[in-house]
C-alpha positions in Angstrom: 13.1 -2.6 11.8 13.4 -6.1 10.4 12.6 -7.9 7.1 9.9 -10.5 8.1 7.4 -12.4 6.1 3.9 -14.0 6.9 3.5 -17.7 6.8 0.7 -20.0 5.7 -0.5 -20.4 9.4 -2.1 -17.7 11.6 0.9 -16.8 13.9 4.0 -14.6 14.3 5.9 -13.6 11.1 9.2 -15.3 10.5 12.5 -13.4 10.1 13.6 -13.5 6.6 17.2 -15.0 6.3 18.0 -12.3 3.5 17.7 -9.0 5.4 17.6 -6.8 2.2 15.6 -3.8 3.4 17.4 -0.6 4.2 16.1 1.8 6.8 16.5 5.1 5.3 14.7 7.3 7.9 12.8 6.8 11.1 10.6 9.3 13.1 8.4 8.7 16.1 6.3 10.9 18.5 3.5 10.3 20.8 1.1 9.4 18.1 3.0 8.3 14.9 5.9 6.1 13.9 7.1 6.6 10.3 9.6 4.5 8.7 11.1 5.2 5.2 12.6 2.1 3.8 14.3 1.1 0.5 15.1 -2.1 -1.4 15.9 -3.4 -4.8 12.8 -4.0 -7.0 13.9 -7.6 -7.5 15.9 -8.9 -4.4 16.4 -12.3 -6.0 15.0 -13.8 -2.9 12.1 -15.5 -4.7 11.2 -17.6 -1.6 10.1 -14.7 0.7 10.2 -11.6 -1.3 8.1 -10.5 -4.3 9.3 -8.5 -7.3 8.0 -5.0 -7.0 6.4 -3.5 -10.0 3.3 -1.3 -10.7 0.8 -3.8 -9.3 -0.4 -3.6 -5.8 1.3 -5.5 -3.1 -0.2 -7.0 0.0 1.4 -5.4 3.2 0.7 -6.9 6.6 1.3 -4.9 9.7 1.2 -5.1 13.5 1.4 -2.6 16.3 2.7 -3.3 19.8 2.8 -1.0 22.9 6.5 -1.6 23.3 9.1 -2.5 20.7 9.4 -6.3 20.2 12.7 -7.9 20.7 14.9 -7.9 17.6 15.8 -11.6 17.8 11.9 -12.6 17.5 12.2 -14.9 20.5 9.2 -13.5 22.6 6.8 -12.1 20.1 3.7 -11.0 22.1 0.2 -11.2 20.7 -0.8 -7.8 19.4 -4.6 -8.3 19.8 -7.3 -8.0 17.1 -7.0 -4.2 16.9 -3.3 -4.1 16.7 -2.9 -5.7 13.2 -4.1 -5.4 9.6 -3.2 -5.7 6.0 -3.6 -3.4 3.0 -3.0 -3.5 -0.7 -0.7 -0.7 -1.6 1.0 0.6 -4.7 4.6 0.8 -3.5 5.6 2.4 -6.9 3.9 5.1 -8.8 2.0 3.7 -11.8 3.4 4.8 -15.2 1.9 8.1 -16.4 -0.9 8.1 -18.9 -0.5 10.4 -21.7 -3.2 13.0 -22.3 -4.9 12.9 -25.6 -3.8 15.5 -28.1 -5.7 18.6 -28.5 -6.6 17.9 -32.1 -9.4 20.3 -33.2 -11.2 17.3 -34.8 -11.6 15.6 -31.4 -14.6 16.7 -29.3 -14.5 16.2 -25.5 -16.9 16.6 -22.7 -15.7 17.1 -19.1 -18.0 15.9 -16.3 -17.2 17.3 -12.9 -19.1 17.1 -9.6 -19.0 19.3 -6.7 -20.5 19.2 -3.3 -20.8 15.3 -3.4 -20.1 13.3 -0.4 -20.3 9.6 0.3 -21.5 8.5 3.8 -18.8 5.8 4.2 -15.8 4.4 2.3 -17.8 1.0 1.9 -20.6 2.3 -0.2 -20.4 2.6 -3.9 -22.0 5.6 -5.5 -23.1 5.7 -9.2 -24.1 8.7 -11.2 -25.7 8.6 -14.7 -25.3 11.4 -17.3 -27.0 11.8 -20.7 -24.4 11.9 -23.3 -24.4 15.1 -25.4 -24.4 14.3 -29.1 -22.6 16.8 -31.2 -23.2 17.3 -35.0 
């Protein structure tokens, strides 16, 4: 595992001079590779690292059939299917406190069961008539 960063151009990532990620655990089988890594929230490497907080972080990834060389000298193109990016929460957001159960506060729970969406890319909206209590 290496600390790399994307560039402004479309090409191979560059090795970060500050290797400040720590490999904590690694597992691999016929179908999965799992890496558990750690690093400081603020590495003080403001040129190539971002300060981690509760916001999402854009993570880029690529897959290869064979492990790439550690020196980065002969990076092979991974193909269109072997790459991607995703916005992730690397830290759990701070908890939201639940409202107190004050007897003067009325609440209404709306729950749906047996509802499915055809794909992840479709937004579904439901309307409910609000109950007015006197």
